[in-house]
C-alpha positions as CSV (number, residue, x, y, z in Angstrom):
1,M,-20.0,-106.7,-58.1
2,E,-21.5,-103.4,-59.4
3,I,-19.5,-100.1,-59.6
4,S,-21.5,-98.9,-56.5
5,E,-20.1,-101.8,-54.5
6,R,-16.6,-101.4,-55.8
7,L,-16.5,-97.7,-54.9
8,K,-17.8,-98.3,-51.4
9,H,-15.3,-101.2,-51.0
10,L,-12.5,-98.9,-52.2
11,R,-13.5,-96.1,-49.8
12,E,-13.8,-98.5,-46.9
13,N,-10.4,-100.2,-47.6
14,L,-8.9,-96.7,-47.5
15,N,-10.6,-96.2,-44.1
16,L,-12.2,-93.0,-45.3
17,T,-15.6,-91.6,-44.5
18,Q,-17.8,-90.6,-47.4
19,N,-17.0,-87.0,-46.5
20,Q,-13.2,-87.6,-46.5
21,F,-13.5,-89.5,-49.8
22,A,-15.5,-86.6,-51.3
23,E,-13.0,-84.0,-50.1
24,K,-10.1,-85.7,-51.8
25,L,-12.1,-85.6,-55.1
26,F,-13.5,-82.0,-54.6
27,I,-17.1,-83.2,-54.7
28,T,-19.9,-83.5,-52.2
29,R,-20.5,-86.3,-49.8
30,Q,-24.0,-86.6,-51.3
31,A,-22.5,-87.5,-54.7
32,V,-20.5,-90.3,-53.0
33,S,-23.6,-91.5,-51.2
34,K,-25.5,-91.6,-54.5
35,W,-22.7,-93.6,-56.2
36,E,-22.6,-96.1,-53.3
37,L,-26.4,-96.5,-53.3
38,G,-26.4,-97.0,-57.1
39,K,-28.5,-93.9,-57.8
40,S,-25.8,-92.4,-60.0
41,T,-22.3,-93.1,-61.3
42,P,-19.2,-91.0,-61.6
43,D,-18.6,-89.5,-65.0
44,L,-15.5,-90.3,-67.0
45,N,-13.5,-87.3,-65.7
46,T,-14.4,-88.3,-62.1
47,L,-13.4,-91.9,-62.8
48,K,-10.0,-90.6,-64.0
49,L,-9.6,-88.5,-60.8
50,I,-10.6,-91.5,-58.6
51,S,-8.1,-93.6,-60.5
52,S,-5.2,-91.2,-60.1
53,T,-6.0,-90.1,-56.6
54,F,-6.4,-93.5,-55.1
55,N,-4.0,-95.4,-57.4
56,V,-6.6,-97.8,-58.8
57,S,-7.2,-98.6,-62.5
58,I,-10.4,-97.4,-64.2
59,E,-10.8,-100.9,-65.5
60,S,-11.0,-102.3,-62.0
61,L,-13.4,-99.6,-61.0
62,L,-15.7,-100.6,-63.9
63,G,-15.2,-104.3,-63.2
64,I,-13.4,-105.0,-66.6
65,K,-11.3,-108.1,-66.3
66,N,-8.7,-107.9,-69.1
67,N,-5.4,-109.5,-69.4
68,L,-3.7,-106.2,-70.2
69,Y,-0.3,-106.1,-71.6
70,C,2.0,-103.5,-73.3
71,E,1.5,-103.7,-77.0
72,C,5.2,-102.8,-77.5
73,C,7.1,-105.0,-75.0
74,G,4.5,-107.5,-73.8
75,M,4.8,-106.6,-70.2
76,P,1.7,-107.3,-68.1
77,L,0.0,-104.0,-67.2
78,D,-1.2,-103.2,-63.7
79,K,-1.9,-99.9,-61.9
80,T,1.8,-99.3,-61.3
81,S,3.1,-100.0,-64.8
82,I,0.3,-98.8,-67.1
83,N,0.8,-95.5,-69.0
84,L,-2.1,-93.2,-67.9
85,E,-1.8,-91.3,-71.2
86,N,-2.2,-94.3,-73.4
87,S,-3.3,-97.6,-71.7
88,D,-2.1,-99.7,-74.6
89,Y,1.5,-99.3,-73.4
90,C,3.5,-99.4,-70.2
91,K,5.1,-96.3,-68.8
92,W,8.5,-97.4,-69.9
93,C,7.6,-97.8,-73.6
94,F,5.4,-94.7,-74.0
95,T,6.8,-91.4,-72.9
96,D,6.1,-87.8,-74.1
97,S,3.1,-88.9,-76.2
98,K,5.0,-91.5,-78.2
99,V,6.5,-95.0,-78.1
100,I,10.2,-94.6,-77.4
101,Y,11.2,-97.7,-79.3
102,T,11.3,-97.3,-83.0
103,D,13.5,-100.3,-83.7
104,I,12.7,-103.7,-82.4
105,N,16.4,-104.5,-81.9
106,S,16.8,-101.6,-79.4
107,L,13.9,-103.0,-77.4
108,V,15.4,-106.5,-77.5
109,D,18.7,-105.1,-76.1
110,A,16.8,-103.2,-73.4
111,C,14.8,-106.4,-72.4
112,L,17.6,-108.9,-72.7
113,P,19.2,-108.6,-69.2
114,Y,15.8,-109.1,-67.6
115,F,15.0,-112.0,-69.9
116,L,18.3,-113.7,-69.2
117,E,17.9,-113.2,-65.4
118,S,14.7,-115.2,-65.4
119,N,15.8,-117.8,-68.0
120,D,19.2,-119.0,-66.8
121,K,19.2,-122.1,-69.1
122,I,19.4,-120.0,-72.3
123,N,22.4,-118.3,-73.9
124,E,22.4,-114.7,-75.1
125,L,21.9,-115.5,-78.8
126,E,19.0,-117.8,-78.2
127,A,17.5,-115.2,-75.8
128,K,17.7,-112.5,-78.5
129,I,16.1,-114.7,-81.1
130,T,13.3,-115.7,-78.7
131,L,12.7,-112.2,-77.6
132,K,12.5,-110.9,-81.2
133,N,10.1,-113.7,-82.1
134,I,7.8,-112.8,-79.2
135,L,7.9,-109.1,-79.8
136,E,7.2,-109.4,-83.5
137,K,3.8,-110.9,-82.6
138,L,2.7,-107.8,-80.5
139,P,0.4,-105.3,-82.1
140,Y,2.8,-102.4,-82.1
141,W,5.5,-104.3,-84.1
142,K,3.0,-106.1,-86.3
143,N,1.6,-102.8,-87.4
144,R,5.1,-101.4,-88.2
145,S,5.9,-104.2,-90.8
């Protein structure tokens, strides 16, 4: 599916006319029409605006199929968890223009309750060791060693 089709599909799923879609983005209806006909494409700033206005990732608008995950904690990234400022991280690990975890053990402690909740056959010590082994393989922690 081309970007023109994805934009039209998005607009139609939102039950918006081209004019209503354009108004929300502060552009003309003709621009939306050209996108949907494949005569032009939105620029990067407009893609960012579409993404934030309609809660859809730029990757999905462009048809990029990646298995995105947070490079700090390994959490799968989707439009609700991705950090809009830095798409390599989730919104829980990256705040105020920086990764909030500077020590892997503090992240292990933060993730431990969720890990134990989904793995009831493992004790706390085994869970900590497993989590640390997983996290150490992620790009953020690899680059810090």
